[in-house]
C-alpha positions as CSV (number, residue, x, y, z in Angstrom):
1,X,0.0,0.0,0.0
2,X,2.8,2.4,0.9
3,X,4.6,1.8,-2.5
4,X,1.3,2.0,-4.4
5,X,0.7,5.5,-2.8
6,X,4.1,6.7,-3.9
7,X,6.0,6.2,-0.7
8,X,9.6,4.9,-0.8
9,X,9.7,2.1,1.7
10,X,13.3,1.2,2.9
11,X,13.7,-2.0,4.9
12,X,16.6,-2.1,7.5
13,X,16.9,-4.4,10.5
14,X,16.5,-1.6,13.1
15,X,14.2,-3.6,15.4
16,X,16.4,-6.2,17.0
17,X,17.1,-5.8,20.7
18,X,20.7,-6.8,20.3
19,X,24.1,-5.2,20.4
20,X,24.4,-6.3,16.7
21,X,21.9,-3.5,16.0
22,X,24.7,-1.0,16.5
23,X,26.1,-2.2,13.2
24,X,23.2,-0.3,11.6
25,X,24.4,3.1,12.8
26,X,26.8,3.7,10.0
27,X,24.4,2.5,7.2
28,X,21.8,4.8,8.9
29,X,24.0,7.8,8.8
30,X,24.8,7.1,5.1
31,X,21.1,6.8,4.4
32,X,20.2,10.1,6.1
33,X,23.1,11.8,4.3
34,X,21.8,10.6,0.9
35,X,18.1,11.2,1.5
36,X,18.5,14.6,3.2
37,X,15.2,14.3,5.0
38,X,13.7,17.3,6.8
39,X,12.5,15.2,9.7
40,X,13.3,11.8,11.2
41,X,10.6,10.4,13.5
42,X,11.5,7.5,15.9
43,X,8.8,5.5,17.7
44,X,10.7,2.7,19.5
45,X,13.9,2.5,21.6
46,X,16.2,0.4,19.4
47,X,15.5,2.4,16.3
48,X,15.9,5.6,18.4
49,X,19.3,4.5,19.5
50,X,20.4,3.7,16.0
51,X,19.1,6.9,14.5
52,X,20.4,9.1,17.4
53,X,23.9,7.6,17.2
54,X,23.9,8.2,13.5
55,X,22.3,11.7,13.7
56,X,24.6,13.2,16.4
57,X,27.7,12.8,14.2
58,X,26.1,14.6,11.3
59,X,26.8,18.4,10.8
60,X,24.2,20.3,12.9
61,X,23.6,22.7,10.1
62,X,22.4,20.0,7.7
63,X,21.1,17.1,9.8
64,X,17.4,16.5,9.9
65,X,15.1,17.5,12.8
66,X,14.7,14.6,15.2
67,X,11.3,13.8,16.7
68,X,10.3,10.9,19.0
69,X,7.0,9.5,20.2
70,X,6.6,8.0,23.7
71,X,4.1,5.2,23.1
72,X,4.3,4.0,26.7
73,X,5.5,4.4,30.3
74,X,8.9,3.0,29.5
75,X,11.2,1.6,32.3
76,X,13.2,4.5,33.8
77,X,16.7,3.3,32.6
78,X,19.4,4.8,30.4
79,X,18.2,2.4,27.7
80,X,14.7,4.1,27.7
81,X,16.1,7.6,28.2
82,X,17.0,7.7,24.5
83,X,13.3,8.5,23.7
84,X,13.8,11.8,25.4
85,X,16.9,12.8,23.5
86,X,15.0,14.0,20.4
87,X,14.6,17.7,19.7
88,X,10.8,17.3,20.0
89,X,8.9,14.7,21.9
90,X,5.3,13.6,21.3
91,X,3.4,11.9,24.2
92,X,0.3,9.9,23.3
93,X,-1.7,10.9,26.4
94,X,-1.7,13.3,29.3
95,X,-0.6,10.6,31.7
96,X,2.4,9.7,29.4
97,X,3.1,13.4,29.2
98,X,3.3,13.6,33.0
99,X,5.3,10.4,33.2
100,X,8.0,11.9,30.9
101,X,8.2,15.1,33.1
102,X,8.4,13.0,36.3
103,X,11.1,10.6,35.1
104,X,13.1,12.0,32.2
105,X,15.2,15.1,31.6
106,X,13.1,16.6,28.9
107,X,12.3,20.3,28.8
108,X,8.5,20.8,29.1
109,X,8.4,23.1,26.1
110,X,9.7,20.2,23.9
111,X,6.8,17.9,24.7
112,X,3.5,17.9,22.8
113,X,0.6,15.7,23.7
114,X,-1.1,14.2,20.6
115,X,-3.6,11.4,21.1
116,X,-3.5,8.4,18.8
117,X,-6.1,9.1,16.2
118,X,-8.6,6.6,14.9
119,X,-9.9,6.4,11.4
120,X,-13.6,7.4,11.2
121,X,-14.1,5.4,8.0
122,X,-13.3,2.3,10.0
123,X,-14.7,3.2,13.4
124,X,-18.2,4.6,13.2
125,X,-21.8,3.6,14.1
126,X,-22.2,1.8,10.8
127,X,-19.3,-0.5,11.4
128,X,-21.6,-3.5,12.0
129,X,-23.6,-4.6,9.0
130,X,-26.6,-6.9,9.1
131,X,-24.8,-9.5,7.0
132,X,-21.9,-9.5,9.5
133,X,-24.3,-9.8,12.4
134,X,-26.0,-12.8,10.8
135,X,-22.7,-14.5,10.1
136,X,-21.6,-14.0,13.7
137,X,-24.8,-15.4,15.1
138,X,-24.5,-18.4,12.8
139,X,-21.0,-19.0,14.1
140,X,-22.0,-18.3,17.7
141,X,-25.7,-19.1,18.1
142,X,-25.4,-18.6,21.9
143,X,-25.3,-14.9,21.3
144,X,-28.8,-14.8,19.7
145,X,-31.2,-12.5,21.7
146,X,-28.5,-11.6,24.3
147,X,-27.2,-8.2,25.3
148,X,-23.5,-8.4,24.5
149,X,-20.8,-7.3,27.0
150,X,-17.6,-7.1,25.1
151,X,-14.0,-7.5,26.5
152,X,-11.5,-6.7,23.7
153,X,-7.7,-7.0,24.0
154,X,-4.9,-9.5,23.8
155,X,-5.0,-12.2,26.5
156,X,-2.6,-11.0,29.2
157,X,-2.8,-11.1,33.0
158,X,-2.8,-7.3,33.3
159,X,-5.4,-6.7,30.6
160,X,-8.1,-7.8,33.0
161,X,-9.8,-10.8,31.4
162,X,-9.9,-12.7,34.8
163,X,-11.5,-9.6,36.4
164,X,-14.0,-9.5,33.5
165,X,-15.1,-13.1,34.3
166,X,-15.5,-12.3,37.9
167,X,-17.5,-9.2,37.0
168,X,-19.7,-11.2,34.6
169,X,-20.5,-13.6,37.4
170,X,-21.8,-10.7,39.5
171,X,-23.6,-9.0,36.5
172,X,-25.6,-12.1,35.6
173,X,-27.1,-12.1,39.0
174,X,-28.7,-8.7,38.1
175,X,-28.9,-9.1,34.3
176,X,-29.6,-12.7,33.3
177,X,-30.0,-11.7,29.7
178,X,-26.4,-10.8,29.1
179,X,-23.6,-12.7,27.4
180,X,-19.9,-11.9,27.6
181,X,-17.7,-12.0,24.5
182,X,-13.9,-12.0,24.9
183,X,-12.0,-10.9,21.7
184,X,-8.3,-11.5,21.6
185,X,-5.6,-14.2,21.5
186,X,-2.9,-15.1,24.0
187,X,0.6,-13.7,23.5
188,X,3.2,-15.9,22.0
189,X,4.4,-18.5,24.5
190,X,1.6,-17.6,26.9
191,X,-1.2,-19.8,25.4
192,X,-1.5,-21.5,28.9
193,X,-3.2,-18.3,30.1
194,X,-6.2,-19.0,27.9
195,X,-6.4,-22.4,29.5
196,X,-6.4,-20.7,32.9
197,X,-9.2,-18.4,31.8
198,X,-11.3,-21.3,30.5
199,X,-10.8,-23.0,33.9
200,X,-11.9,-19.9,35.7
201,X,-14.9,-19.6,33.4
202,X,-15.8,-23.2,34.3
203,X,-15.4,-22.6,38.1
204,X,-17.6,-19.5,37.9
205,X,-20.4,-21.4,36.0
206,X,-20.0,-19.2,33.0
207,X,-19.5,-21.8,30.3
208,X,-22.7,-20.9,28.5
209,X,-22.5,-17.2,29.5
210,X,-19.1,-16.1,28.1
211,X,-17.6,-16.9,24.7
212,X,-14.0,-16.6,23.7
213,X,-13.7,-15.8,20.0
214,X,-9.9,-15.5,19.7
215,X,-8.1,-13.0,17.5
216,X,-10.3,-11.0,15.1
217,X,-9.5,-8.4,12.5
218,X,-13.1,-7.1,12.6
219,X,-13.1,-5.6,16.0
220,X,-15.0,-2.5,14.8
221,X,-18.0,-4.7,14.0
222,X,-17.9,-6.2,17.5
223,X,-18.2,-2.7,18.9
224,X,-21.3,-2.3,16.7
225,X,-23.0,-5.4,18.0
226,X,-22.0,-4.9,21.7
227,X,-24.2,-3.1,24.2
228,X,-21.2,-2.3,26.5
229,X,-17.5,-2.5,26.0
230,X,-15.3,-3.1,29.1
231,X,-11.8,-2.0,29.8
232,X,-10.5,-3.6,33.0
233,X,-6.6,-3.4,32.9
234,X,-5.0,-3.9,36.3
235,X,-2.5,-1.0,35.7
236,X,-2.6,2.3,34.0
237,X,-2.4,2.0,30.2
238,X,-0.6,4.7,28.2
239,X,-3.6,5.2,26.0
240,X,-6.2,2.4,25.9
241,X,-7.2,2.4,22.3
242,X,-10.3,0.2,22.7
243,X,-12.1,3.0,24.6
244,X,-12.2,5.6,21.9
245,X,-12.7,3.0,19.2
246,X,-15.8,1.7,21.0
247,X,-17.1,5.2,21.6
248,X,-16.6,6.2,17.9
249,X,-18.7,3.2,17.0
250,X,-21.5,4.4,19.3
251,X,-20.9,1.7,22.0
252,X,-21.1,2.6,25.7
253,X,-17.9,1.9,27.6
254,X,-17.2,1.0,31.2
255,X,-13.6,1.4,32.4
256,X,-11.5,2.0,35.5
257,X,-10.8,5.6,36.1
258,X,-7.0,5.7,35.6
259,X,-4.4,6.0,32.9
260,X,-4.9,6.9,29.3
261,X,-8.2,4.9,29.1
262,X,-9.9,7.3,31.5
263,X,-8.8,10.4,29.4
264,X,-11.0,9.4,26.4
265,X,-13.8,8.3,28.7
266,X,-13.7,11.5,30.6
267,X,-13.8,13.4,27.3
268,X,-16.6,11.4,25.7
269,X,-18.6,9.3,28.2
270,X,-18.0,10.1,31.9
271,X,-20.9,7.8,32.9
272,X,-18.7,4.8,32.2
273,X,-16.0,5.6,34.8
274,X,-15.6,3.1,37.6
275,X,-13.4,3.2,40.8
276,X,-10.2,1.2,40.0
277,X,-10.2,-2.5,40.8
278,X,-13.7,-2.5,42.3
279,X,-15.3,-5.4,40.5
280,X,-18.6,-5.2,42.3
281,X,-18.9,-1.5,41.4
282,X,-18.0,-2.3,37.8
283,X,-20.8,-4.9,37.5
284,X,-23.2,-2.3,39.0
285,X,-22.1,0.3,36.5
286,X,-22.5,-2.0,33.6
287,X,-26.0,-2.9,34.8
288,X,-26.9,0.8,35.1
289,X,-25.6,1.5,31.6
290,X,-27.7,-1.3,30.2
291,X,-30.8,0.2,31.7
292,X,-30.3,3.8,30.5
293,X,-29.9,5.5,27.1
294,X,-27.0,7.8,26.9
295,X,-25.6,10.2,24.3
296,X,-22.0,9.3,23.3
297,X,-19.6,11.9,22.1
298,X,-15.9,11.5,21.1
299,X,-14.0,14.8,20.6
300,X,-12.2,15.4,17.3
301,X,-8.8,15.3,19.0
302,X,-9.2,11.5,19.2
303,X,-9.5,11.2,15.4
304,X,-6.8,10.6,12.8
305,X,-7.1,14.0,11.2
306,X,-6.2,15.7,14.5
307,X,-3.2,13.4,15.0
308,X,-2.0,14.2,11.5
309,X,-2.4,17.9,11.8
310,X,-0.9,17.9,15.3
311,X,2.2,15.9,14.2
312,X,2.7,18.1,11.2
313,X,2.6,21.1,13.4
314,X,5.4,19.6,15.6
315,X,7.5,19.1,12.4
316,X,6.9,22.6,11.2
317,X,7.7,24.2,14.6
318,X,11.0,22.3,14.7
319,X,11.9,23.3,11.1
320,X,11.0,26.9,11.7
321,X,13.4,26.9,14.7
322,X,16.2,25.5,12.5
323,X,15.8,28.1,9.7
């Protein structure tokens, strides 16, 4: 797709977490010298080290502007500190912004918060077609006539799937017409966690009340069929992409009030905020949301166009300073 749209896509092994990656510094410097880019934008630590080591040896008058994006709350180590060495730093949420200020030596004026934007052509209230819905019900007939409580995200202990099962056990006592759907696969070498979750489902008596559908590439359609989307991570997420995605599709969301996930919920659907780690309160909130009709609004700053324009503004500001 990139090539078809006129982009030159250059492949280099800049992703390996190994000392051998340092062998890419000289080729990177040669590439930057030949291309003469205005901006180099790094988004991960190993590529950032390779680019920075190449970039700092270039003549300051001709080298490109260097921008980084903090996509997470990285470990506070010299290895991670490379993300703060760029001339401009983008944080993907307010909580990441504060994390940078608290833990790294980055001038506040060099940091810009730009939310990760979603594509409205993919995430919108029309994302779920009747044909898709019919195909889903044919594959999972147990969902027929049920109010769907959705739990999206890769299967990982801190993502909250176990808490979701516990919450569903409490919710069904109040709302017997609900059915839980867990979308996501286990991480590599952690398939045993799925087995643990299935055992927990069995112990809680939820075998016919919660369905695991594995990895799906049509998550936007699941938002369209769901009544409530749940976000139950046991620690603060840097952004929590499933929250704005669901809201953009017109689906109510319940989430713990912390981290990046709470930022989009505070902005678009405050009724879904729940005290962190309180599973009983979460079940109660989901029940309340099922019984009430709410208006859902997601501000434009969570959409792709705002991310594009904000990022270009960072580039332009840096280039203006260099002129």
